[in-house]
TORPA-4810 file (N, C-alpha, C, O; in nm, 3 decimals):
<nodes>
NODE_1_0.806_1.416_-0.557_0.708_1.328_-0.495_0.758_1.186_-0.513_0.823_1.153_-0.612_X
NODE_2_0.726_1.101_-0.416_0.766_0.961_-0.417_0.644_0.872_-0.394_0.543_0.915_-0.340_X
NODE_3_0.657_0.748_-0.437_0.546_0.653_-0.424_0.597_0.518_-0.375_0.708_0.476_-0.407_X
NODE_4_0.513_0.452_-0.297_0.535_0.311_-0.264_0.427_0.235_-0.340_0.308_0.262_-0.325_X
NODE_5_0.469_0.141_-0.422_0.376_0.059_-0.498_0.385_-0.083_-0.442_0.493_-0.143_-0.438_X
NODE_6_0.271_-0.134_-0.398_0.268_-0.266_-0.336_0.172_-0.357_-0.411_0.061_-0.317_-0.447_X
NODE_7_0.217_-0.479_-0.434_0.136_-0.580_-0.502_0.081_-0.677_-0.397_0.156_-0.734_-0.318_X
NODE_8_-0.051_-0.694_-0.399_-0.118_-0.783_-0.303_-0.192_-0.890_-0.383_-0.301_-0.865_-0.433_X
NODE_9_-0.132_-1.010_-0.394_-0.199_-1.118_-0.468_-0.306_-1.185_-0.384_-0.309_-1.173_-0.261_X
NODE_10_-0.393_-1.257_-0.451_-0.497_-1.333_-0.381_-0.635_-1.276_-0.408_-0.649_-1.159_-0.444_X
NODE_11_-0.734_-1.359_-0.392_-0.872_-1.318_-0.424_-0.949_-1.278_-0.297_-1.065_-1.315_-0.279_X
NODE_12_-0.884_-1.203_-0.211_-0.944_-1.158_-0.085_-0.968_-1.008_-0.088_-0.945_-0.939_0.011_X
NODE_13_-1.014_-0.957_-0.201_-1.025_-0.813_-0.223_-1.110_-0.747_-0.115_-1.068_-0.648_-0.056_X
NODE_14_-1.228_-0.801_-0.090_-1.319_-0.738_0.007_-1.254_-0.729_0.146_-1.260_-0.624_0.210_X
NODE_15_-1.194_-0.839_0.191_-1.133_-0.840_0.324_-1.014_-0.743_0.333_-0.998_-0.674_0.433_X
NODE_16_-0.933_-0.738_0.228_-0.818_-0.648_0.228_-0.865_-0.503_0.227_-0.810_-0.420_0.300_X
NODE_17_-0.966_-0.470_0.146_-1.018_-0.334_0.144_-1.074_-0.293_0.280_-1.053_-0.180_0.324_X
NODE_18_-1.144_-0.384_0.347_-1.195_-0.354_0.481_-1.080_-0.325_0.577_-1.088_-0.231_0.657_X
NODE_19_-0.975_-0.405_0.570_-0.859_-0.384_0.655_-0.797_-0.246_0.627_-0.769_-0.171_0.720_X
NODE_20_-0.776_-0.214_0.501_-0.714_-0.087_0.464_-0.798_0.032_0.508_-0.743_0.135_0.548_X
NODE_21_-0.930_0.019_0.502_-1.018_0.129_0.544_-1.012_0.152_0.694_-1.041_0.262_0.741_X
NODE_22_-0.976_0.050_0.771_-0.982_0.058_0.916_-0.846_0.062_0.985_-0.841_0.056_1.108_X
NODE_23_-0.737_0.073_0.910_-0.606_0.074_0.974_-0.579_0.208_1.042_-0.632_0.312_1.002_X
NODE_24_-0.498_0.202_1.143_-0.455_0.324_1.211_-0.360_0.398_1.118_-0.283_0.336_1.044_X
NODE_25_-0.365_0.529_1.122_-0.274_0.606_1.038_-0.144_0.639_1.109_-0.065_0.721_1.061_X
NODE_26_-0.120_0.575_1.225_0.003_0.600_1.299_0.122_0.561_1.212_0.131_0.447_1.164_X
NODE_27_0.212_0.653_1.191_0.328_0.632_1.106_0.300_0.659_0.959_0.392_0.656_0.877_X
NODE_28_0.174_0.685_0.927_0.136_0.709_0.788_0.074_0.848_0.769_0.020_0.877_0.663_X
NODE_29_0.082_0.933_0.872_0.017_1.064_0.868_0.071_1.153_0.757_-0.001_1.241_0.708_X
NODE_30_0.194_1.133_0.716_0.257_1.219_0.615_0.216_1.180_0.472_0.253_1.247_0.376_X
NODE_31_0.140_1.073_0.459_0.098_1.026_0.327_0.011_1.133_0.260_-0.078_1.189_0.322_X
NODE_32_0.039_1.159_0.133_-0.035_1.261_0.058_-0.152_1.204_-0.021_-0.236_1.280_-0.069_X
NODE_33_-0.157_1.074_-0.034_-0.268_1.013_-0.106_-0.244_0.864_-0.121_-0.133_0.815_-0.103_X
NODE_34_-0.352_0.794_-0.152_-0.342_0.650_-0.174_-0.442_0.611_-0.282_-0.554_0.661_-0.287_X
NODE_35_-0.398_0.522_-0.367_-0.484_0.461_-0.469_-0.479_0.310_-0.449_-0.372_0.254_-0.423_X
NODE_36_-0.593_0.245_-0.462_-0.599_0.099_-0.457_-0.662_0.054_-0.588_-0.775_0.091_-0.620_X
NODE_37_-0.588_-0.025_-0.663_-0.635_-0.074_-0.792_-0.663_-0.224_-0.781_-0.588_-0.297_-0.717_X
NODE_38_-0.771_-0.268_-0.845_-0.811_-0.409_-0.842_-0.825_-0.457_-0.986_-0.885_-0.389_-1.069_X
NODE_39_-0.769_-0.574_-1.015_-0.782_-0.626_-1.152_-0.925_-0.675_-1.176_-1.003_-0.692_-1.082_X
NODE_40_-0.958_-0.697_-1.303_-1.096_-0.734_-1.341_-1.143_-0.863_-1.276_-1.261_-0.876_-1.243_X
NODE_41_-1.054_-0.959_-1.257_-1.092_-1.087_-1.199_-1.095_-1.083_-1.047_-1.129_-1.182_-0.981_X
NODE_42_-1.058_-0.967_-0.991_-1.053_-0.948_-0.846_-0.961_-1.051_-0.779_-0.993_-1.109_-0.676_X
NODE_43_-0.845_-1.070_-0.843_-0.745_-1.164_-0.792_-0.616_-1.094_-0.750_-0.524_-1.159_-0.701_X
NODE_44_-0.609_-0.964_-0.769_-0.486_-0.893_-0.739_-0.518_-0.746_-0.711_-0.601_-0.685_-0.778_X
NODE_45_-0.450_-0.692_-0.610_-0.461_-0.550_-0.579_-0.324_-0.485_-0.591_-0.222_-0.548_-0.563_X
NODE_46_-0.323_-0.360_-0.632_-0.204_-0.277_-0.626_-0.238_-0.156_-0.541_-0.344_-0.096_-0.558_X
NODE_47_-0.150_-0.120_-0.451_-0.169_0.004_-0.377_-0.057_0.099_-0.415_0.058_0.058_-0.432_X
NODE_48_-0.092_0.224_-0.429_0.005_0.329_-0.458_-0.014_0.436_-0.351_-0.119_0.501_-0.346_X
NODE_49_0.086_0.454_-0.267_0.081_0.560_-0.167_0.178_0.668_-0.210_0.286_0.639_-0.261_X
NODE_50_0.140_0.793_-0.189_0.218_0.908_-0.234_0.273_0.987_-0.116_0.207_1.003_-0.013_X
NODE_51_0.396_1.035_-0.133_0.469_1.103_-0.027_0.544_1.222_-0.084_0.583_1.220_-0.201_X
NODE_52_0.565_1.325_-0.004_0.637_1.445_-0.049_0.786_1.423_-0.074_0.845_1.488_-0.160_X
NODE_53_0.846_1.331_0.001_0.991_1.315_-0.009_1.030_1.170_0.008_0.954_1.088_0.059_X
NODE_54_1.150_1.140_-0.036_1.207_1.006_-0.020_1.218_0.971_0.129_1.193_0.858_0.169_X
NODE_55_1.257_1.070_0.209_1.271_1.047_0.353_1.138_1.008_0.417_1.134_0.922_0.505_X
NODE_56_1.030_1.073_0.374_0.899_1.043_0.432_0.850_0.904_0.393_0.793_0.832_0.476_X
NODE_57_0.871_0.866_0.268_0.829_0.731_0.228_0.911_0.626_0.301_0.859_0.522_0.342_X
NODE_58_1.040_0.652_0.318_1.125_0.557_0.389_1.092_0.551_0.538_1.094_0.443_0.598_X
NODE_59_1.063_0.665_0.599_1.031_0.665_0.743_0.897_0.600_0.772_0.871_0.560_0.886_X
NODE_60_0.811_0.589_0.672_0.681_0.525_0.692_0.688_0.373_0.675_0.589_0.303_0.699_X
NODE_61_0.802_0.322_0.635_0.814_0.179_0.607_0.781_0.089_0.726_0.714_-0.013_0.706_X
NODE_62_0.824_0.119_0.849_0.785_0.033_0.962_0.632_0.021_0.977_0.581_-0.088_1.002_X
NODE_63_0.560_0.132_0.963_0.414_0.127_0.973_0.356_0.048_0.857_0.263_-0.030_0.875_X
NODE_64_0.412_0.066_0.737_0.365_-0.009_0.621_0.387_-0.159_0.639_0.301_-0.239_0.604_X
NODE_65_0.502_-0.196_0.695_0.530_-0.338_0.717_0.431_-0.401_0.814_0.396_-0.518_0.801_X
NODE_66_0.385_-0.324_0.911_0.282_-0.373_1.004_0.153_-0.402_0.928_0.089_-0.505_0.951_X
NODE_67_0.115_-0.312_0.838_-0.004_-0.333_0.756_0.017_-0.454_0.665_-0.073_-0.536_0.650_X
NODE_68_0.134_-0.465_0.604_0.163_-0.578_0.515_0.145_-0.711_0.588_0.091_-0.806_0.532_X
NODE_69_0.191_-0.719_0.713_0.177_-0.842_0.791_0.030_-0.879_0.810_-0.006_-0.996_0.801_X
NODE_70_-0.054_-0.779_0.836_-0.197_-0.805_0.852_-0.259_-0.851_0.720_-0.343_-0.941_0.718_X
NODE_71_-0.218_-0.789_0.611_-0.266_-0.829_0.479_-0.223_-0.973_0.449_-0.302_-1.053_0.398_X
NODE_72_-0.099_-1.006_0.481_-0.048_-1.140_0.456_-0.124_-1.246_0.536_-0.140_-1.359_0.490_X
NODE_73_-0.172_-1.210_0.656_-0.254_-1.303_0.734_-0.384_-1.334_0.660_-0.433_-1.447_0.665_X
NODE_74_-0.440_-1.234_0.592_-0.565_-1.252_0.519_-0.544_-1.332_0.392_-0.619_-1.425_0.363_X
NODE_75_-0.440_-1.295_0.315_-0.423_-1.353_0.181_-0.339_-1.480_0.179_-0.355_-1.563_0.090_X
NODE_76_-0.250_-1.495_0.275_-0.157_-1.608_0.273_-0.043_-1.587_0.175_0.033_-1.679_0.149_X
NODE_77_-0.031_-1.466_0.121_0.075_-1.433_0.025_0.155_-1.313_0.074_0.099_-1.223_0.137_X
NODE_78_0.284_-1.311_0.047_0.363_-1.193_0.084_0.327_-1.072_-0.002_0.290_-1.086_-0.119_X
NODE_79_0.339_-0.956_0.056_0.317_-0.830_-0.016_0.452_-0.786_-0.072_0.550_-0.776_0.001_X
NODE_80_0.455_-0.760_-0.201_0.576_-0.709_-0.264_0.564_-0.558_-0.276_0.460_-0.507_-0.319_X
NODE_81_0.669_-0.487_-0.238_0.662_-0.342_-0.235_0.791_-0.282_-0.289_0.901_-0.332_-0.264_X
NODE_82_0.777_-0.172_-0.365_0.891_-0.099_-0.418_0.865_0.050_-0.406_0.750_0.095_-0.404_X
NODE_83_0.973_0.127_-0.397_0.963_0.272_-0.392_1.005_0.331_-0.526_1.098_0.283_-0.591_X
NODE_84_0.935_0.437_-0.567_0.961_0.503_-0.693_0.959_0.654_-0.674_0.891_0.705_-0.586_X
NODE_85_1.034_0.724_-0.757_1.020_0.868_-0.766_0.913_0.895_-0.872_0.918_0.835_-0.980_X
NODE_86_0.819_0.983_-0.843_0.716_1.018_-0.940_0.780_1.111_-1.041_0.821_1.222_-1.008_X
NODE_87_0.788_1.066_-1.165_0.856_1.142_-1.270_0.762_1.232_-1.348_0.806_1.328_-1.413_X
NODE_88_0.633_1.203_-1.343_0.536_1.282_-1.420_0.402_1.278_-1.350_0.357_1.172_-1.307_X
NODE_89_0.339_1.392_-1.340_0.205_1.401_-1.282_0.132_1.512_-1.355_0.189_1.620_-1.377_X
NODE_90_0.010_1.488_-1.393_-0.066_1.590_-1.467_-0.191_1.626_-1.392_-0.269_1.710_-1.437_X
</nodes>
């Protein structure tokens, strides 16, 4: 299993969550799950999307970049994203 972890800075939590709830899943249909974490001060979000394979996470990157651009319009900050292999799951 693989994951894309994205950091979304800024205190626009409500607006970003609304955007994420309403995005098209085009290019993201293969996603196996998503977690959105918010810090206590509501100044930063982390998203973790899960994928069956490295190829699927990489092939979804164009769709993810489209979402990142919309998020960046809201927050005024770039979205930082990295891919990881899931080494442990319980």
